[in-house]
C-alpha positions in Angstrom: 200.2 88.5 120.2 197.3 87.5 122.4 197.4 87.9 126.2 197.8 84.1 126.7 200.7 83.9 124.3 202.3 87.0 125.9 202.0 85.6 129.5 205.3 84.4 131.0 205.3 80.8 132.1 207.0 79.8 135.4 210.2 77.7 135.3 210.1 74.0 136.2 211.1 73.2 139.9 214.5 71.5 140.5 214.7 67.8 140.9 215.4 68.2 144.6 212.2 70.1 145.3 209.5 67.6 146.4 206.0 68.1 147.5 204.7 66.8 150.9 203.5 63.6 149.3 207.1 62.8 148.3 206.4 63.0 144.6 207.9 65.4 142.1 205.5 67.9 140.8 204.6 67.6 137.1 206.7 69.9 135.0 204.8 72.4 133.0 204.7 71.9 129.2 207.7 73.4 127.4 206.7 76.5 125.5 207.5 76.9 121.8 207.7 80.2 120.0 205.1 80.6 117.3 206.4 81.0 113.8 203.9 83.6 112.9 200.7 85.3 113.9 198.1 84.8 111.3 194.7 86.4 111.0 192.2 84.2 109.2 189.1 85.6 107.7 186.6 82.9 106.5 184.4 83.7 103.6 182.0 81.0 104.5 181.5 79.4 107.9 182.4 75.7 107.6 180.4 73.0 109.2 180.7 73.0 113.0 183.4 70.7 114.5 184.0 67.5 112.9 185.8 65.9 115.9 189.3 66.0 117.1 190.3 62.4 116.4 192.1 63.0 113.1 195.3 60.9 112.8 198.7 62.4 112.1 198.6 61.0 108.6 195.4 62.7 107.8 196.9 66.0 109.1 199.9 65.6 106.9 197.8 64.9 103.9 195.7 68.0 104.6 198.8 70.2 104.8 200.1 68.9 101.5 196.8 69.4 99.8 196.7 73.0 101.1 200.1 73.7 99.7 199.5 72.2 96.2 197.9 74.5 93.7 194.5 73.3 92.7 192.1 74.4 90.0 189.1 74.2 92.3 188.0 77.2 94.4 189.8 77.2 97.8 189.2 79.2 101.0 191.3 82.3 101.0 193.4 83.8 103.8 194.5 87.4 104.4 198.0 87.4 105.9 200.4 90.0 107.1 203.9 88.9 106.1 207.2 90.7 106.1 208.3 91.8 102.7 211.7 90.2 103.1 210.1 86.8 102.6 209.3 87.8 99.0 212.6 89.5 98.1 216.0 88.2 97.1 218.6 88.7 99.9 221.3 89.6 97.3 219.7 92.0 94.8 216.6 92.8 97.0 214.3 92.5 94.0 211.0 90.4 94.2 211.8 86.7 94.2 210.6 84.7 91.2 210.5 80.9 91.2 212.8 79.0 91.4 214.3 80.3 94.6 217.5 78.9 96.0 219.1 78.7 99.5 222.8 79.0 100.0 224.9 77.2 102.7 224.4 80.2 105.0 220.7 80.0 104.7 220.2 83.0 102.4 217.3 82.8 99.9 218.3 84.2 96.5 216.9 84.3 93.1 218.1 82.3 90.1 220.1 85.3 88.8 222.0 85.9 92.0 222.8 82.3 92.6 226.5 82.0 93.0 227.2 85.7 93.1 225.6 87.0 96.3 228.8 87.7 98.3 227.2 90.8 99.9 224.5 88.7 101.5 227.0 86.4 103.2 229.5 87.2 105.9 232.5 88.8 104.1 234.8 87.0 106.6 233.7 83.7 105.2 234.1 82.4 101.6 231.2 82.7 99.3 228.7 79.9 99.3 229.3 77.2 96.7 226.3 75.0 97.2 222.7 76.0 96.6 219.5 74.0 97.2 216.2 74.6 95.6 213.3 75.7 97.8 210.1 74.1 96.6 208.2 75.3 99.7 209.2 78.9 99.1 208.3 78.5 95.4 204.8 77.5 96.3 204.4 80.6 98.5 205.9 82.9 95.8 203.6 81.5 93.1 200.4 81.8 95.1 200.8 84.9 97.3 198.7 87.6 95.8 198.1 91.3 96.6 195.4 93.8 95.5 196.2 96.0 92.6 197.5 99.5 93.6 194.5 100.9 91.5 192.0 99.0 93.6 190.5 102.3 94.8 189.9 103.3 91.2 188.0 100.1 90.3 190.5 97.3 89.6 189.5 94.1 91.4 192.5 92.0 90.3 194.6 90.0 92.7 198.1 89.9 91.4 201.0 87.5 92.3 203.5 89.6 94.2 206.5 89.3 91.8 204.2 90.0 88.8 202.7 93.2 90.4 205.1 95.5 88.5 204.0 94.1 85.1 200.4 94.3 86.0 200.6 97.9 87.2 202.3 98.8 84.0 199.4 97.5 82.0 196.4 98.1 84.3 193.5 99.7 82.5 192.2 101.2 85.7 195.2 103.5 86.2 193.8 107.0 86.9 193.7 109.8 84.4 193.0 113.5 84.5 189.8 115.3 83.5 190.7 117.3 80.4 188.2 120.1 81.2 190.0 123.2 82.3 189.5 123.9 86.0 188.3 120.4 86.8 190.5 118.4 89.2 189.0 115.0 88.9 191.6 112.2 88.9 190.1 108.8 88.3 190.0 105.6 86.2 189.0 106.0 82.5 185.7 104.2 83.1 184.7 106.6 85.9 186.1 109.5 84.0 183.8 108.7 81.0 180.8 108.8 83.3 182.0 112.1 84.8 182.5 113.7 81.4 179.0 112.7 80.4 177.1 113.6 83.5 179.0 116.5 84.8 180.3 118.2 81.7 177.5 117.1 79.4 179.8 115.6 76.8 177.8 113.1 74.6 178.7 109.4 75.2 178.3 106.6 72.7 179.0 102.9 73.1 180.9 101.4 70.1 181.6 98.0 68.8 185.1 97.2 67.6 185.4 96.9 63.8 182.1 98.6 63.2 181.8 102.3 62.1 179.9 104.6 64.4 178.1 107.6 63.0 178.5 110.9 64.9 178.0 114.6 64.2 181.2 116.5 63.8 182.0 118.0 67.3 182.9 121.6 67.6 185.6 123.1 69.8 183.0 125.0 71.7 180.9 121.9 72.5 183.7 119.7 73.6 184.6 116.1 72.9 182.5 113.1 72.1 183.1 110.2 74.4 183.3 106.7 73.0 183.3 103.5 75.1 184.3 100.2 73.6 182.0 97.3 74.3 183.1 93.8 75.2 186.1 94.7 77.4 186.5 93.5 80.9 187.3 97.1 81.8 185.8 99.6 79.4 188.2 101.3 77.0 187.5 105.0 76.7 188.2 107.1 73.6 187.7 110.8 73.0 186.8 112.3 69.6 188.6 115.6 70.2 187.9 118.8 68.1 190.3 121.8 68.0 190.4 125.0 66.1 192.5 125.0 62.9 192.0 128.5 61.7 188.4 128.6 60.3 188.5 124.8 60.0 188.1 122.1 62.6 190.8 119.5 63.4 189.3 116.2 64.6 191.5 113.7 66.3 191.1 110.5 68.3 192.8 109.7 71.6 192.6 106.6 73.9 192.3 107.6 77.6 194.9 105.5 79.3 197.7 106.2 81.8 199.7 103.1 80.7 201.3 102.7 77.3 201.0 98.9 77.6 197.3 99.1 78.1 196.5 102.0 75.9 196.0 103.1 72.3 198.9 101.1 70.9 196.5 98.2 70.9 194.0 99.9 68.6 193.8 101.3 65.1 191.1 103.5 63.7 189.6 105.2 60.7 187.9 108.6 60.7 185.7 109.2 57.6 183.9 112.4 56.8 180.8 112.3 54.5 178.5 115.0 53.3 174.9 113.9 52.5 174.3 113.9 48.8 178.1 114.1 48.0 180.1 111.1 46.9 183.4 112.6 48.0 184.8 111.6 51.3 187.6 112.7 53.6 189.4 109.8 55.2 192.1 109.6 57.9 193.5 106.1 58.8 195.3 105.8 62.1 197.4 102.6 62.3 198.1 103.4 65.9 195.7 105.3 68.2 197.5 107.8 70.4 197.0 107.3 74.2 197.5 109.5 77.2 196.4 110.3 80.7 195.3 113.8 79.6 197.6 115.4 82.2 198.5 118.0 79.5 194.9 118.4 78.3 193.4 117.4 75.0 195.4 117.0 71.8 195.6 120.0 69.5 196.2 120.4 65.8 199.9 121.1 66.4 200.5 118.1 68.6 198.5 115.3 67.0 197.4 113.8 63.7 194.0 115.0 62.7 191.2 115.0 60.1 190.6 118.6 58.9 187.0 119.6 58.3 187.1 122.6 56.0 184.7 125.5 56.8 182.9 125.1 53.5 181.5 121.7 54.6 180.4 122.7 58.1 177.1 124.4 57.1 176.1 121.1 55.3 176.2 119.1 58.6 178.6 116.4 57.5 178.6 113.1 59.3 181.7 111.7 60.9 182.1 107.9 60.9 184.6 106.5 63.5 185.7 102.9 63.2 188.0 101.5 66.0 189.5 98.1 65.8 191.8 96.1 68.0 195.3 95.9 66.4 195.6 92.1 67.0 192.1 91.5 65.5 192.9 93.6 62.4 196.2 91.8 62.0 194.5 88.4 62.1 192.0 89.5 59.5 195.0 90.9 57.4 192.6 93.4 55.8 192.7 97.2 56.2 189.7 99.1 57.8 186.9 99.2 55.3 186.4 102.6 53.6 183.2 103.0 51.7 
């Protein structure tokens, strides 16, 4: 609170106290307690003063227009508000519109309406009448907060009561570097750049639904990093080799810390071809496995893999990887093309 707001005002003199002129001194204006202290940060400086002669009707219309959601871009405010405003006073979960107020003034969610005895005074009967709170609903539907993964690259502003759903699907949730001894913990997009620049793993951009030709990676060389094109936040996949006796087991993993935003949304085909040989080895994955790599890379005993026999390795076989989005593949209703 500012110094002026915190300063104590003097009390008005009594009616019997008069000045030398015989007139009562003017009573100081009555102080009113502010509802909240708001810090406003303007993104753009508006035009300098437009006069102070606005009518009360114009002021009311401005307030209504500010509360109504509009499609056009509006100036934004950064506020500090107590969390209790956004939580049901009965179940203490985030409030979702519509919100209701009981006879005792408690704001509750639709689920708790009529059964929030713990919120009311136990010495009084439970409230029987509830009123909708359209003003609170406007606040609940428009109050946004940064994603908890903002430091890892997510720029989303999420409605408060939808934050849990967003965090469970956020593609910027941090993952671990799978290289032994490396302690990097970052988003998949930044992790892909780290694996390429720091650990020298090859990186290739791929288009969904189109095969990408790669050399078969060896366990000694490490993974091949694939980055899907066209996504708002890049999806990162690792073509992971592991030893399988004298053979090499090749698997595919989507780097994602959230199951809702990970490999379950993708299917893939791994195809091995030897130049001059018509025979092919094919592995079709209807669901691509995902993980945050906290346990390291998948191995032959923990994941589905395409086995590359040692007899083919001297012939420098080519590995074709085709990744497609599950919803796009379902819409086309055709399996991945194998030639």
